[in-house]
CHARMM-style PDB file with segment names, atoms N, HN, CA, C and O in Angstrom:
ATOM      1  N   MET     1      -2.403 -19.289   3.757  1.00  0.00      PROA
ATOM      2  CA  MET     1      -3.223 -18.495   4.289  1.00  0.00      PROA
ATOM      3  C   MET     1      -4.539 -18.190   3.356  1.00  0.00      PROA
ATOM      4  O   MET     1      -5.752 -18.324   3.525  1.00  0.00      PROA
ATOM      5  N   ILE     2      -3.697 -17.711   2.277  1.00  0.00      PROA
ATOM      6  HN  ILE     2      -2.712 -17.603   2.140  1.00  0.00      PROA
ATOM      7  CA  ILE     2      -4.567 -16.588   1.368  1.00  0.00      PROA
ATOM      8  C   ILE     2      -5.257 -18.017   0.114  1.00  0.00      PROA
ATOM      9  O   ILE     2      -6.179 -17.664  -0.620  1.00  0.00      PROA
ATOM     10  N   LYS     3      -4.924 -18.976   0.034  1.00  0.00      PROA
ATOM     11  HN  LYS     3      -4.174 -19.263   0.631  1.00  0.00      PROA
ATOM     12  CA  LYS     3      -5.258 -20.334  -0.497  1.00  0.00      PROA
ATOM     13  C   LYS     3      -6.222 -21.039   0.202  1.00  0.00      PROA
ATOM     14  O   LYS     3      -7.032 -21.774  -0.363  1.00  0.00      PROA
ATOM     15  N   GLU     4      -6.174 -20.809   1.725  1.00  0.00      PROA
ATOM     16  HN  GLU     4      -5.516 -20.211   2.184  1.00  0.00      PROA
ATOM     17  CA  GLU     4      -7.254 -21.654   2.462  1.00  0.00      PROA
ATOM     18  C   GLU     4      -8.658 -21.010   2.925  1.00  0.00      PROA
ATOM     19  O   GLU     4      -9.725 -21.506   3.287  1.00  0.00      PROA
ATOM     20  N   GLY     5      -8.067 -19.328   2.711  1.00  0.00      PROA
ATOM     21  HN  GLY     5      -7.200 -18.925   2.418  1.00  0.00      PROA
ATOM     22  CA  GLY     5      -9.534 -18.618   2.469  1.00  0.00      PROA
ATOM     23  C   GLY     5     -10.270 -18.864   1.404  1.00  0.00      PROA
ATOM     24  O   GLY     5     -11.491 -18.997   1.480  1.00  0.00      PROA
ATOM     25  N   LEU     6      -9.551 -18.956   0.215  1.00  0.00      PROA
ATOM     26  HN  LEU     6      -8.559 -18.848   0.154  1.00  0.00      PROA
ATOM     27  CA  LEU     6     -10.107 -18.943  -1.063  1.00  0.00      PROA
ATOM     28  C   LEU     6     -10.683 -20.670  -1.390  1.00  0.00      PROA
ATOM     29  O   LEU     6     -11.654 -20.872  -2.120  1.00  0.00      PROA
ATOM     30  N   SER     7      -9.898 -21.814  -0.714  1.00  0.00      PROA
ATOM     31  HN  SER     7      -9.110 -21.650  -0.121  1.00  0.00      PROA
ATOM     32  CA  SER     7     -11.074 -23.191  -0.604  1.00  0.00      PROA
ATOM     33  C   SER     7     -12.358 -22.628   0.232  1.00  0.00      PROA
ATOM     34  O   SER     7     -13.317 -23.349  -0.043  1.00  0.00      PROA
ATOM     35  N   VAL     8     -12.648 -21.819   0.957  1.00  0.00      PROA
ATOM     36  HN  VAL     8     -11.868 -21.233   1.180  1.00  0.00      PROA
ATOM     37  CA  VAL     8     -13.865 -21.882   1.933  1.00  0.00      PROA
ATOM     38  C   VAL     8     -14.877 -20.889   1.183  1.00  0.00      PROA
ATOM     39  O   VAL     8     -16.090 -21.091   1.225  1.00  0.00      PROA
ATOM     40  N   THR     9     -14.473 -20.108   0.687  1.00  0.00      PROA
ATOM     41  HN  THR     9     -13.487 -19.943   0.652  1.00  0.00      PROA
ATOM     42  CA  THR     9     -15.788 -19.152  -0.145  1.00  0.00      PROA
ATOM     43  C   THR     9     -16.902 -20.011  -0.588  1.00  0.00      PROA
ATOM     44  O   THR     9     -16.872 -20.740  -1.579  1.00  0.00      PROA
ATOM     45  N   LYS    10     -17.812 -19.875   0.169  1.00  0.00      PROA
ATOM     46  HN  LYS    10     -17.837 -19.283   0.975  1.00  0.00      PROA
ATOM     47  CA  LYS    10     -19.473 -20.434  -0.165  1.00  0.00      PROA
ATOM     48  C   LYS    10     -20.315 -19.201  -0.717  1.00  0.00      PROA
ATOM     49  O   LYS    10     -21.472 -19.143  -0.302  1.00  0.00      PROA
ATOM     50  N   TYR    11     -20.027 -18.521  -1.319  1.00  0.00      PROA
ATOM     51  HN  TYR    11     -19.087 -18.569  -1.657  1.00  0.00      PROA
ATOM     52  CA  TYR    11     -20.483 -17.608  -1.970  1.00  0.00      PROA
ATOM     53  C   TYR    11     -20.116 -17.343  -3.570  1.00  0.00      PROA
ATOM     54  O   TYR    11     -18.949 -17.375  -3.963  1.00  0.00      PROA
ATOM     55  N   LYS    12     -21.007 -17.133  -4.264  1.00  0.00      PROA
ATOM     56  HN  LYS    12     -21.954 -17.107  -3.945  1.00  0.00      PROA
ATOM     57  CA  LYS    12     -21.306 -16.930  -5.708  1.00  0.00      PROA
ATOM     58  C   LYS    12     -20.532 -15.670  -6.151  1.00  0.00      PROA
ATOM     59  O   LYS    12     -21.032 -14.559  -5.975  1.00  0.00      PROA
ATOM     60  N   VAL    13     -19.367 -15.819  -6.701  1.00  0.00      PROA
ATOM     61  HN  VAL    13     -18.961 -16.722  -6.844  1.00  0.00      PROA
ATOM     62  CA  VAL    13     -18.914 -14.408  -7.197  1.00  0.00      PROA
ATOM     63  C   VAL    13     -17.774 -14.637  -8.428  1.00  0.00      PROA
ATOM     64  O   VAL    13     -16.934 -15.536  -8.396  1.00  0.00      PROA
ATOM     65  N   ASP    14     -17.918 -13.589  -9.583  1.00  0.00      PROA
ATOM     66  HN  ASP    14     -18.601 -12.859  -9.609  1.00  0.00      PROA
ATOM     67  CA  ASP    14     -17.209 -14.244 -10.549  1.00  0.00      PROA
ATOM     68  C   ASP    14     -15.758 -13.322 -10.531  1.00  0.00      PROA
ATOM     69  O   ASP    14     -15.302 -13.328 -11.675  1.00  0.00      PROA
ATOM     70  N   LYS    15     -14.942 -12.579  -9.649  1.00  0.00      PROA
ATOM     71  HN  LYS    15     -15.313 -12.574  -8.720  1.00  0.00      PROA
ATOM     72  CA  LYS    15     -13.804 -12.840  -9.252  1.00  0.00      PROA
ATOM     73  C   LYS    15     -12.742 -12.174  -8.092  1.00  0.00      PROA
ATOM     74  O   LYS    15     -12.917 -10.959  -8.002  1.00  0.00      PROA
ATOM     75  N   VAL    16     -11.986 -12.548  -7.447  1.00  0.00      PROA
ATOM     76  HN  VAL    16     -11.844 -13.535  -7.521  1.00  0.00      PROA
ATOM     77  CA  VAL    16     -11.639 -12.184  -6.333  1.00  0.00      PROA
ATOM     78  C   VAL    16     -10.457 -11.403  -6.681  1.00  0.00      PROA
ATOM     79  O   VAL    16      -9.622 -11.725  -7.525  1.00  0.00      PROA
ATOM     80  N   ILE    17     -10.454  -9.829  -5.605  1.00  0.00      PROA
ATOM     81  HN  ILE    17     -11.132  -9.567  -4.919  1.00  0.00      PROA
ATOM     82  CA  ILE    17      -9.894  -8.757  -5.731  1.00  0.00      PROA
ATOM     83  C   ILE    17      -8.997  -9.223  -4.415  1.00  0.00      PROA
ATOM     84  O   ILE    17      -9.352 -10.074  -3.599  1.00  0.00      PROA
ATOM     85  N   ALA    18      -7.895  -8.557  -4.394  1.00  0.00      PROA
ATOM     86  HN  ALA    18      -7.607  -7.866  -5.056  1.00  0.00      PROA
ATOM     87  CA  ALA    18      -6.926  -8.289  -3.209  1.00  0.00      PROA
ATOM     88  C   ALA    18      -6.067  -7.317  -3.568  1.00  0.00      PROA
ATOM     89  O   ALA    18      -5.250  -7.265  -4.487  1.00  0.00      PROA
ATOM     90  N   TRP    19      -6.445  -6.333  -2.479  1.00  0.00      PROA
ATOM     91  HN  TRP    19      -7.109  -6.375  -1.732  1.00  0.00      PROA
ATOM     92  CA  TRP    19      -5.415  -5.511  -2.334  1.00  0.00      PROA
ATOM     93  C   TRP    19      -3.794  -5.594  -1.435  1.00  0.00      PROA
ATOM     94  O   TRP    19      -3.649  -5.559  -0.213  1.00  0.00      PROA
ATOM     95  N   ILE    20      -2.906  -5.689  -2.307  1.00  0.00      PROA
ATOM     96  HN  ILE    20      -3.024  -5.718  -3.299  1.00  0.00      PROA
ATOM     97  CA  ILE    20      -1.879  -5.694  -1.337  1.00  0.00      PROA
ATOM     98  C   ILE    20      -0.728  -4.488  -1.231  1.00  0.00      PROA
ATOM     99  O   ILE    20      -0.382  -3.952  -2.284  1.00  0.00      PROA
ATOM    100  N   ALA    21      -0.285  -4.168  -0.295  1.00  0.00      PROA
ATOM    101  HN  ALA    21      -0.566  -4.603   0.561  1.00  0.00      PROA
ATOM    102  CA  ALA    21       1.111  -3.158   0.096  1.00  0.00      PROA
ATOM    103  C   ALA    21       1.985  -3.486  -0.972  1.00  0.00      PROA
ATOM    104  O   ALA    21       2.201  -4.678  -1.193  1.00  0.00      PROA
ATOM    105  N   THR    22       2.593  -2.492  -1.762  1.00  0.00      PROA
ATOM    106  HN  THR    22       2.417  -1.524  -1.582  1.00  0.00      PROA
ATOM    107  CA  THR    22       3.746  -2.703  -2.699  1.00  0.00      PROA
ATOM    108  C   THR    22       4.359  -3.025  -2.128  1.00  0.00      PROA
ATOM    109  O   THR    22       5.002  -3.783  -2.854  1.00  0.00      PROA
ATOM    110  N   SER    23       5.048  -3.100  -0.587  1.00  0.00      PROA
ATOM    111  HN  SER    23       4.525  -2.484   0.003  1.00  0.00      PROA
ATOM    112  CA  SER    23       6.470  -3.202   0.156  1.00  0.00      PROA
ATOM    113  C   SER    23       6.077  -4.607   0.946  1.00  0.00      PROA
ATOM    114  O   SER    23       6.735  -4.926   1.936  1.00  0.00      PROA
ATOM    115  N   ASN    24       4.748  -5.618   0.375  1.00  0.00      PROA
ATOM    116  HN  ASN    24       4.214  -5.359  -0.429  1.00  0.00      PROA
ATOM    117  CA  ASN    24       4.723  -6.816   1.299  1.00  0.00      PROA
ATOM    118  C   ASN    24       5.265  -7.882   0.445  1.00  0.00      PROA
ATOM    119  O   ASN    24       4.364  -8.701   0.271  1.00  0.00      PROA
ATOM    120  N   ILE    25       6.378  -8.246  -0.185  1.00  0.00      PROA
ATOM    121  HN  ILE    25       7.111  -7.580  -0.044  1.00  0.00      PROA
ATOM    122  CA  ILE    25       6.772  -9.147  -1.330  1.00  0.00      PROA
ATOM    123  C   ILE    25       6.338 -10.144  -0.870  1.00  0.00      PROA
ATOM    124  O   ILE    25       6.171 -10.771  -1.916  1.00  0.00      PROA
ATOM    125  N   PRO    26       5.939 -10.954   0.091  1.00  0.00      PROA
ATOM    126  CA  PRO    26       6.150 -12.021   0.305  1.00  0.00      PROA
ATOM    127  C   PRO    26       4.721 -12.066  -0.081  1.00  0.00      PROA
ATOM    128  O   PRO    26       4.679 -12.946  -0.941  1.00  0.00      PROA
ATOM    129  N   SER    27       3.666 -11.648   0.069  1.00  0.00      PROA
ATOM    130  HN  SER    27       3.700 -10.933   0.767  1.00  0.00      PROA
ATOM    131  CA  SER    27       2.006 -11.510   0.042  1.00  0.00      PROA
ATOM    132  C   SER    27       2.039 -11.575  -1.336  1.00  0.00      PROA
ATOM    133  O   SER    27       1.439 -12.495  -1.892  1.00  0.00      PROA
ATOM    134  N   ILE    28       2.845 -10.469  -2.198  1.00  0.00      PROA
ATOM    135  HN  ILE    28       3.332  -9.721  -1.746  1.00  0.00      PROA
ATOM    136  CA  ILE    28       2.434 -10.322  -3.505  1.00  0.00      PROA
ATOM    137  C   ILE    28       2.688 -11.864  -4.154  1.00  0.00      PROA
ATOM    138  O   ILE    28       1.808 -12.438  -4.796  1.00  0.00      PROA
ATOM    139  N   LYS    29       4.003 -12.443  -3.894  1.00  0.00      PROA
ATOM    140  HN  LYS    29       4.718 -11.977  -3.373  1.00  0.00      PROA
ATOM    141  CA  LYS    29       4.457 -13.677  -4.192  1.00  0.00      PROA
ATOM    142  C   LYS    29       3.667 -14.941  -4.126  1.00  0.00      PROA
ATOM    143  O   LYS    29       3.835 -15.990  -4.748  1.00  0.00      PROA
ATOM    144  N   SER    30       2.521 -14.524  -2.990  1.00  0.00      PROA
ATOM    145  HN  SER    30       2.385 -13.672  -2.484  1.00  0.00      PROA
ATOM    146  CA  SER    30       1.626 -15.858  -2.833  1.00  0.00      PROA
ATOM    147  C   SER    30       0.802 -15.581  -3.397  1.00  0.00      PROA
ATOM    148  O   SER    30       0.277 -16.596  -3.857  1.00  0.00      PROA
ATOM    149  N   VAL    31      -0.004 -14.168  -3.854  1.00  0.00      PROA
ATOM    150  HN  VAL    31       0.422 -13.344  -3.481  1.00  0.00      PROA
ATOM    151  CA  VAL    31      -1.154 -14.235  -4.758  1.00  0.00      PROA
ATOM    152  C   VAL    31      -0.746 -14.609  -6.010  1.00  0.00      PROA
ATOM    153  O   VAL    31      -1.426 -15.485  -6.542  1.00  0.00      PROA
ATOM    154  N   GLU    32       0.448 -14.052  -6.789  1.00  0.00      PROA
ATOM    155  HN  GLU    32       1.000 -13.340  -6.357  1.00  0.00      PROA
ATOM    156  CA  GLU    32       0.863 -14.423  -8.141  1.00  0.00      PROA
ATOM    157  C   GLU    32       1.308 -15.884  -8.408  1.00  0.00      PROA
ATOM    158  O   GLU    32       1.502 -16.248  -9.567  1.00  0.00      PROA
ATOM    159  N   SER    33       1.508 -16.912  -7.134  1.00  0.00      PROA
ATOM    160  HN  SER    33       1.350 -16.616  -6.192  1.00  0.00      PROA
ATOM    161  CA  SER    33       1.625 -17.985  -7.220  1.00  0.00      PROA
ATOM    162  C   SER    33       0.175 -18.982  -7.030  1.00  0.00      PROA
ATOM    163  O   SER    33      -0.047 -20.180  -6.856  1.00  0.00      PROA
ATOM    164  N   LEU    34      -0.482 -17.972  -7.145  1.00  0.00      PROA
ATOM    165  HN  LEU    34      -0.302 -16.999  -7.286  1.00  0.00      PROA
ATOM    166  CA  LEU    34      -2.225 -18.493  -7.000  1.00  0.00      PROA
ATOM    167  C   LEU    34      -3.056 -18.461  -8.202  1.00  0.00      PROA
ATOM    168  O   LEU    34      -4.069 -19.090  -8.509  1.00  0.00      PROA
ATOM    169  N   GLY    35      -2.258 -17.423  -8.899  1.00  0.00      PROA
ATOM    170  HN  GLY    35      -1.435 -16.913  -8.649  1.00  0.00      PROA
ATOM    171  CA  GLY    35      -2.648 -16.988 -10.444  1.00  0.00      PROA
ATOM    172  C   GLY    35      -3.304 -15.558 -10.072  1.00  0.00      PROA
ATOM    173  O   GLY    35      -4.403 -15.215 -10.508  1.00  0.00      PROA
ATOM    174  N   PHE    36      -2.817 -15.069  -9.549  1.00  0.00      PROA
ATOM    175  HN  PHE    36      -1.924 -15.347  -9.194  1.00  0.00      PROA
ATOM    176  CA  PHE    36      -4.083 -13.516  -9.284  1.00  0.00      PROA
ATOM    177  C   PHE    36      -3.294 -12.829 -10.227  1.00  0.00      PROA
ATOM    178  O   PHE    36      -2.342 -13.536 -10.556  1.00  0.00      PROA
ATOM    179  N   ILE    37      -3.303 -11.873 -10.723  1.00  0.00      PROA
ATOM    180  HN  ILE    37      -4.076 -11.299 -10.455  1.00  0.00      PROA
ATOM    181  CA  ILE    37      -2.577 -10.906 -11.772  1.00  0.00      PROA
ATOM    182  C   ILE    37      -3.411  -9.876 -11.399  1.00  0.00      PROA
ATOM    183  O   ILE    37      -4.605  -9.795 -11.108  1.00  0.00      PROA
ATOM    184  N   LYS    38      -1.728  -8.484 -11.547  1.00  0.00      PROA
ATOM    185  HN  LYS    38      -0.758  -8.550 -11.783  1.00  0.00      PROA
ATOM    186  CA  LYS    38      -1.631  -7.159 -11.045  1.00  0.00      PROA
ATOM    187  C   LYS    38      -2.231  -6.381 -12.372  1.00  0.00      PROA
ATOM    188  O   LYS    38      -2.032  -6.342 -13.586  1.00  0.00      PROA
ATOM    189  N   THR    39      -3.137  -5.754 -11.326  1.00  0.00      PROA
ATOM    190  HN  THR    39      -3.299  -5.785 -10.340  1.00  0.00      PROA
ATOM    191  CA  THR    39      -3.880  -4.797 -12.428  1.00  0.00      PROA
ATOM    192  C   THR    39      -3.173  -3.365 -12.478  1.00  0.00      PROA
ATOM    193  O   THR    39      -2.280  -3.428 -11.633  1.00  0.00      PROA
ATOM    194  N   ILE    40      -3.158  -2.139 -13.060  1.00  0.00      PROA
ATOM    195  HN  ILE    40      -3.883  -2.088 -13.747  1.00  0.00      PROA
ATOM    196  CA  ILE    40      -2.682  -1.363 -13.347  1.00  0.00      PROA
ATOM    197  C   ILE    40      -3.049  -0.507 -12.042  1.00  0.00      PROA
ATOM    198  O   ILE    40      -2.252   0.191 -11.414  1.00  0.00      PROA
ATOM    199  N   GLU    41      -4.302  -0.678 -11.776  1.00  0.00      PROA
ATOM    200  HN  GLU    41      -4.949  -1.244 -12.286  1.00  0.00      PROA
ATOM    201  CA  GLU    41      -4.766   0.044  -9.886  1.00  0.00      PROA
ATOM    202  C   GLU    41      -4.177   0.034  -9.097  1.00  0.00      PROA
ATOM    203  O   GLU    41      -3.802  -1.010  -8.564  1.00  0.00      PROA
ATOM    204  N   GLU    42      -3.836   1.284  -8.677  1.00  0.00      PROA
ATOM    205  HN  GLU    42      -4.141   2.133  -9.110  1.00  0.00      PROA
ATOM    206  CA  GLU    42      -2.905   1.762  -7.480  1.00  0.00      PROA
ATOM    207  C   GLU    42      -3.263   2.904  -6.724  1.00  0.00      PROA
ATOM    208  O   GLU    42      -3.369   4.070  -7.104  1.00  0.00      PROA
ATOM    209  N   GLU    43      -3.504   2.213  -5.152  1.00  0.00      PROA
ATOM    210  HN  GLU    43      -3.419   1.265  -4.843  1.00  0.00      PROA
ATOM    211  CA  GLU    43      -3.938   3.572  -4.333  1.00  0.00      PROA
ATOM    212  C   GLU    43      -3.010   3.437  -2.921  1.00  0.00      PROA
ATOM    213  O   GLU    43      -2.542   2.460  -2.337  1.00  0.00      PROA
ATOM    214  N   VAL    44      -2.978   4.659  -2.702  1.00  0.00      PROA
ATOM    215  HN  VAL    44      -3.358   5.453  -3.177  1.00  0.00      PROA
ATOM    216  CA  VAL    44      -2.290   5.224  -1.733  1.00  0.00      PROA
ATOM    217  C   VAL    44      -3.134   5.284  -0.420  1.00  0.00      PROA
ATOM    218  O   VAL    44      -4.275   5.743  -0.391  1.00  0.00      PROA
ATOM    219  N   ARG    45      -2.555   4.844   0.526  1.00  0.00      PROA
ATOM    220  HN  ARG    45      -1.628   4.471   0.502  1.00  0.00      PROA
ATOM    221  CA  ARG    45      -3.615   4.839   2.083  1.00  0.00      PROA
ATOM    222  C   ARG    45      -2.639   5.349   2.897  1.00  0.00      PROA
ATOM    223  O   ARG    45      -1.427   5.249   2.709  1.00  0.00      PROA
ATOM    224  N   SER    46      -3.296   6.001   3.976  1.00  0.00      PROA
ATOM    225  HN  SER    46      -4.281   6.082   4.129  1.00  0.00      PROA
ATOM    226  CA  SER    46      -2.371   6.830   5.071  1.00  0.00      PROA
ATOM    227  C   SER    46      -3.006   5.765   6.650  1.00  0.00      PROA
ATOM    228  O   SER    46      -4.121   5.358   6.976  1.00  0.00      PROA
ATOM    229  N   PHE    47      -2.063   5.690   7.076  1.00  0.00      PROA
ATOM    230  HN  PHE    47      -1.157   6.020   6.811  1.00  0.00      PROA
ATOM    231  CA  PHE    47      -2.787   5.010   8.467  1.00  0.00      PROA
ATOM    232  C   PHE    47      -2.042   5.403   9.408  1.00  0.00      PROA
ATOM    233  O   PHE    47      -0.864   5.572   9.091  1.00  0.00      PROA
ATOM    234  N   ASN    48      -2.482   5.723  11.058  1.00  0.00      PROA
ATOM    235  HN  ASN    48      -3.439   5.585  11.315  1.00  0.00      PROA
ATOM    236  CA  ASN    48      -1.919   6.192  11.616  1.00  0.00      PROA
ATOM    237  C   ASN    48      -0.938   5.859  12.616  1.00  0.00      PROA
ATOM    238  O   ASN    48      -0.381   6.592  13.433  1.00  0.00      PROA
ATOM    239  N   GLN    49      -0.809   4.466  12.381  1.00  0.00      PROA
ATOM    240  HN  GLN    49      -1.261   3.870  11.717  1.00  0.00      PROA
ATOM    241  CA  GLN    49       0.695   3.947  12.675  1.00  0.00      PROA
ATOM    242  C   GLN    49       1.895   3.940  12.036  1.00  0.00      PROA
ATOM    243  O   GLN    49       3.035   3.623  12.374  1.00  0.00      PROA
ATOM    244  N   GLU    50       1.316   4.427  10.874  1.00  0.00      PROA
ATOM    245  HN  GLU    50       0.389   4.684  10.599  1.00  0.00      PROA
ATOM    246  CA  GLU    50       2.564   4.436   9.903  1.00  0.00      PROA
ATOM    247  C   GLU    50       3.301   5.814   8.959  1.00  0.00      PROA
ATOM    248  O   GLU    50       2.552   6.412   8.187  1.00  0.00      PROA
ATOM    249  N   VAL    51       4.518   6.181   9.053  1.00  0.00      PROA
ATOM    250  HN  VAL    51       5.127   5.695   9.680  1.00  0.00      PROA
ATOM    251  CA  VAL    51       4.517   7.551   9.196  1.00  0.00      PROA
ATOM    252  C   VAL    51       4.588   7.720   8.002  1.00  0.00      PROA
ATOM    253  O   VAL    51       4.367   8.922   8.152  1.00  0.00      PROA
ATOM    254  N   GLU    52       4.718   7.607   6.689  1.00  0.00      PROA
ATOM    255  HN  GLU    52       4.898   6.631   6.567  1.00  0.00      PROA
ATOM    256  CA  GLU    52       4.314   7.406   5.454  1.00  0.00      PROA
ATOM    257  C   GLU    52       3.092   7.091   4.790  1.00  0.00      PROA
ATOM    258  O   GLU    52       2.709   6.258   5.611  1.00  0.00      PROA
ATOM    259  N   PRO    53       2.497   7.108   4.230  1.00  0.00      PROA
ATOM    260  CA  PRO    53       1.272   6.539   3.276  1.00  0.00      PROA
ATOM    261  C   PRO    53       1.914   5.878   2.783  1.00  0.00      PROA
ATOM    262  O   PRO    53       3.054   6.092   2.372  1.00  0.00      PROA
ATOM    263  N   VAL    54       0.923   4.381   2.701  1.00  0.00      PROA
ATOM    264  HN  VAL    54      -0.004   4.207   3.035  1.00  0.00      PROA
ATOM    265  CA  VAL    54       1.246   2.930   1.987  1.00  0.00      PROA
ATOM    266  C   VAL    54       0.563   2.722   0.364  1.00  0.00      PROA
ATOM    267  O   VAL    54      -0.569   3.096   0.056  1.00  0.00      PROA
ATOM    268  N   LYS    55       1.268   2.229  -0.305  1.00  0.00      PROA
ATOM    269  HN  LYS    55       2.187   1.925  -0.055  1.00  0.00      PROA
ATOM    270  CA  LYS    55       0.764   2.349  -1.918  1.00  0.00      PROA
ATOM    271  C   LYS    55       0.857   0.863  -1.726  1.00  0.00      PROA
ATOM    272  O   LYS    55       1.589   0.076  -1.126  1.00  0.00      PROA
ATOM    273  N   PHE    56      -0.590   0.810  -2.776  1.00  0.00      PROA
ATOM    274  HN  PHE    56      -1.185   1.450  -3.263  1.00  0.00      PROA
ATOM    275  CA  PHE    56      -0.901  -1.099  -2.276  1.00  0.00      PROA
ATOM    276  C   PHE    56      -1.914  -0.953  -4.230  1.00  0.00      PROA
ATOM    277  O   PHE    56      -2.635  -0.183  -4.863  1.00  0.00      PROA
ATOM    278  N   CYS    57      -1.322  -2.132  -4.334  1.00  0.00      PROA
ATOM    279  HN  CYS    57      -0.736  -2.758  -3.820  1.00  0.00      PROA
ATOM    280  CA  CYS    57      -1.793  -2.588  -5.848  1.00  0.00      PROA
ATOM    281  C   CYS    57      -2.388  -3.345  -5.791  1.00  0.00      PROA
ATOM    282  O   CYS    57      -2.188  -4.105  -4.843  1.00  0.00      PROA
ATOM    283  N   LYS    58      -3.549  -3.677  -6.768  1.00  0.00      PROA
ATOM    284  HN  LYS    58      -3.711  -3.060  -7.538  1.00  0.00      PROA
ATOM    285  CA  LYS    58      -4.585  -4.433  -6.964  1.00  0.00      PROA
ATOM    286  C   LYS    58      -4.164  -5.582  -7.551  1.00  0.00      PROA
ATOM    287  O   LYS    58      -3.331  -5.512  -8.455  1.00  0.00      PROA
ATOM    288  N   PHE    59      -4.707  -6.902  -7.099  1.00  0.00      PROA
ATOM    289  HN  PHE    59      -5.383  -6.959  -6.364  1.00  0.00      PROA
ATOM    290  CA  PHE    59      -4.438  -7.655  -8.112  1.00  0.00      PROA
ATOM    291  C   PHE    59      -6.167  -8.514  -8.236  1.00  0.00      PROA
ATOM    292  O   PHE    59      -7.072  -8.531  -7.402  1.00  0.00      PROA
ATOM    293  N   ILE    60      -6.104  -9.086  -9.485  1.00  0.00      PROA
ATOM    294  HN  ILE    60      -5.369  -9.072 -10.163  1.00  0.00      PROA
ATOM    295  CA  ILE    60      -7.561  -9.934  -9.431  1.00  0.00      PROA
ATOM    296  C   ILE    60      -7.544 -11.476 -10.045  1.00  0.00      PROA
ATOM    297  O   ILE    60      -6.917 -11.894 -11.019  1.00  0.00      PROA
ATOM    298  N   LYS    61      -8.316 -12.083  -9.276  1.00  0.00      PROA
ATOM    299  HN  LYS    61      -8.825 -11.743  -8.485  1.00  0.00      PROA
ATOM    300  CA  LYS    61      -8.664 -13.826  -9.877  1.00  0.00      PROA
ATOM    301  C   LYS    61      -9.985 -13.977 -10.215  1.00  0.00      PROA
ATOM    302  O   LYS    61     -10.878 -13.552  -9.482  1.00  0.00      PROA
ATOM    303  N   ILE    62     -10.267 -14.721 -11.583  1.00  0.00      PROA
ATOM    304  HN  ILE    62      -9.541 -15.066 -12.178  1.00  0.00      PROA
ATOM    305  CA  ILE    62     -11.463 -15.030 -12.404  1.00  0.00      PROA
ATOM    306  C   ILE    62     -11.473 -16.384 -11.037  1.00  0.00      PROA
ATOM    307  O   ILE    62     -10.639 -17.271 -10.854  1.00  0.00      PROA
ATOM    308  N   TYR    63     -12.853 -16.058 -10.195  1.00  0.00      PROA
ATOM    309  HN  TYR    63     -13.530 -15.337 -10.343  1.00  0.00      PROA
ATOM    310  CA  TYR    63     -12.917 -17.030  -9.881  1.00  0.00      PROA
ATOM    311  C   TYR    63     -13.063 -18.401  -9.980  1.00  0.00      PROA
ATOM    312  O   TYR    63     -12.837 -19.105  -8.996  1.00  0.00      PROA
ATOM    313  N   GLY    64     -13.572 -19.095 -11.527  1.00  0.00      PROA
ATOM    314  HN  GLY    64     -13.756 -18.523 -12.327  1.00  0.00      PROA
ATOM    315  CA  GLY    64     -13.744 -20.066 -11.954  1.00  0.00      PROA
ATOM    316  C   GLY    64     -12.210 -20.980 -11.825  1.00  0.00      PROA
ATOM    317  O   GLY    64     -12.135 -22.156 -12.180  1.00  0.00      PROA
ATOM    318  N   ASP    65     -10.952 -20.140 -11.211  1.00  0.00      PROA
ATOM    319  HN  ASP    65     -11.013 -19.185 -10.922  1.00  0.00      PROA
ATOM    320  CA  ASP    65      -9.659 -20.444 -11.262  1.00  0.00      PROA
ATOM    321  C   ASP    65      -8.833 -20.596 -10.141  1.00  0.00      PROA
ATOM    322  O   ASP    65      -7.730 -21.109  -9.953  1.00  0.00      PROA
ATOM    323  N   CYS    66      -9.903 -19.839  -9.240  1.00  0.00      PROA
ATOM    324  HN  CYS    66     -10.798 -19.422  -9.393  1.00  0.00      PROA
ATOM    325  CA  CYS    66      -9.491 -20.364  -7.669  1.00  0.00      PROA
ATOM    326  C   CYS    66      -9.684 -22.283  -7.163  1.00  0.00      PROA
ATOM    327  O   CYS    66      -9.560 -22.669  -6.001  1.00  0.00      PROA
ATOM    328  N   GLN    67      -9.883 -22.868  -7.923  1.00  0.00      PROA
ATOM    329  HN  GLN    67      -9.983 -22.554  -8.867  1.00  0.00      PROA
ATOM    330  CA  GLN    67      -9.983 -24.321  -7.183  1.00  0.00      PROA
ATOM    331  C   GLN    67      -7.919 -25.083  -7.619  1.00  0.00      PROA
ATOM    332  OT1 GLN    67      -7.574 -26.195  -7.217  1.00  0.00      PROA
TER     333      GLN     67
END
């Protein structure tokens, strides 16, 4: 699904950013297989439907590599 979304991006951008929950291993593996690089940036977010805050990590990919 992420790969399909990248293929239809019609705007000129320098890079693509993905914030993914550290507990979401399948999505992390997907973006890594597409060439996204994990940065050192992390963020904790609280959601009403979650008991504990959720930790997210930032992944980036230079747009020229998205093909």
